[in-house]
C-alpha positions in Angstrom: 31.0 111.3 -76.0 31.8 112.1 -72.4 35.0 109.9 -72.3 36.2 111.3 -75.7 35.7 114.9 -74.5 33.6 115.8 -77.6 32.8 119.4 -77.1 30.2 119.9 -79.9 27.9 117.6 -81.8 25.5 118.1 -84.7 22.9 115.4 -85.4 20.9 115.2 -88.6 17.4 113.8 -88.5 14.0 114.1 -90.1 11.4 116.6 -89.5 8.9 114.0 -88.4 10.5 113.5 -85.1 8.1 112.3 -82.4 5.2 111.9 -84.9 5.7 108.3 -85.9 6.1 105.6 -83.3 6.3 102.5 -85.5 9.4 100.6 -86.7 10.3 103.1 -89.4 13.5 105.1 -90.2 13.0 107.6 -87.5 11.3 105.7 -84.7 14.6 105.3 -82.7 15.4 109.0 -83.0 13.9 110.2 -79.7 15.9 107.5 -77.7 19.1 108.4 -79.6 18.7 112.1 -78.9 17.9 111.5 -75.2 21.1 109.5 -74.8 23.2 112.2 -76.6 21.6 115.0 -74.7 23.0 113.5 -71.5 26.5 113.3 -72.9 27.6 116.8 -71.7 28.3 117.9 -75.2 26.9 121.1 -76.8 24.4 119.8 -79.4 22.4 121.0 -82.3 19.8 118.6 -83.6 18.9 119.5 -87.2 15.4 118.5 -88.3 15.4 118.2 -92.1 12.9 117.7 -94.9 13.2 114.4 -96.7 16.3 114.3 -98.9 16.0 114.4 -102.7 18.8 111.8 -103.1 16.6 109.3 -101.2 14.3 109.2 -104.2 17.1 108.2 -106.7 16.1 104.6 -106.3 13.0 105.5 -108.3 15.0 106.7 -111.2 13.7 104.0 -113.6 10.1 104.8 -112.7 10.7 108.5 -113.2 12.2 107.9 -116.6 9.6 105.4 -117.8 6.4 106.8 -116.2 7.5 110.4 -115.3 6.2 109.9 -111.8 7.5 109.7 -108.2 5.7 107.3 -105.8 5.3 108.4 -102.3 3.0 107.2 -99.4 1.1 110.5 -99.3 -2.2 111.8 -100.5 -2.2 113.3 -104.0 -2.9 116.8 -102.8 -0.1 116.9 -100.2 3.0 118.9 -101.1 6.1 117.0 -100.0 9.2 119.2 -99.6 12.5 117.7 -100.6 16.0 119.1 -100.1 19.5 118.4 -101.3 21.9 116.5 -99.1 24.7 119.0 -99.9 22.7 121.7 -98.2 22.2 119.7 -95.0 26.0 118.9 -95.0 26.7 122.6 -95.4 24.4 123.6 -92.5 25.9 120.9 -90.2 29.5 121.9 -91.0 28.8 125.6 -90.4 27.5 124.7 -86.9 30.5 122.4 -86.2 33.0 125.1 -87.1 31.4 127.9 -85.0 32.5 128.3 -81.5 29.9 130.7 -80.3 27.0 128.3 -79.3 26.1 126.5 -76.1 23.4 124.2 -74.8 21.2 121.8 -76.6 18.8 123.1 -79.3 16.7 121.7 -82.1 16.6 123.6 -85.4 14.3 123.2 -88.4 16.2 123.0 -91.7 14.1 123.4 -94.8 16.8 124.3 -97.4 17.4 127.4 -99.5 15.0 126.2 -102.2 12.9 123.2 -101.3 11.5 121.3 -104.2 7.9 120.1 -103.8 6.5 116.9 -105.3 
C-alpha cells in the first residue's frame, strides 16, 4: 500500500470482528486490519451483517423444506443484507475525497432481512 501510494482504502468485513478467535472466516480479520492500518492510507473498515447471497448454497433446502439452516438458537434474529448495498457503500466512500484517518463503521443495510 505504501509503495503503491494508495491514498484511500475501504475494507469490507463482518460485524463479528474480535468476537470469534477460532479458525473461521473472520479470525484473521484483526491481523489484516492491523497491517493495513500501518500502511499510511486513509481507511474505512466496514463491518457488515452477513450477506444474503452467502445463503444461496442452501437453495435446494429452501425449496424442498422451506427452511434456512443457521448455527444459531431458534429465537435469535439473524440480520442479512444484500451484497449490492455493501458495494454501494464501499464505492461511495472510495469516491469521496473529504475523509481522513482510520475509522470503523457499522453497515446494516437499508432494509435488513431477518431470519
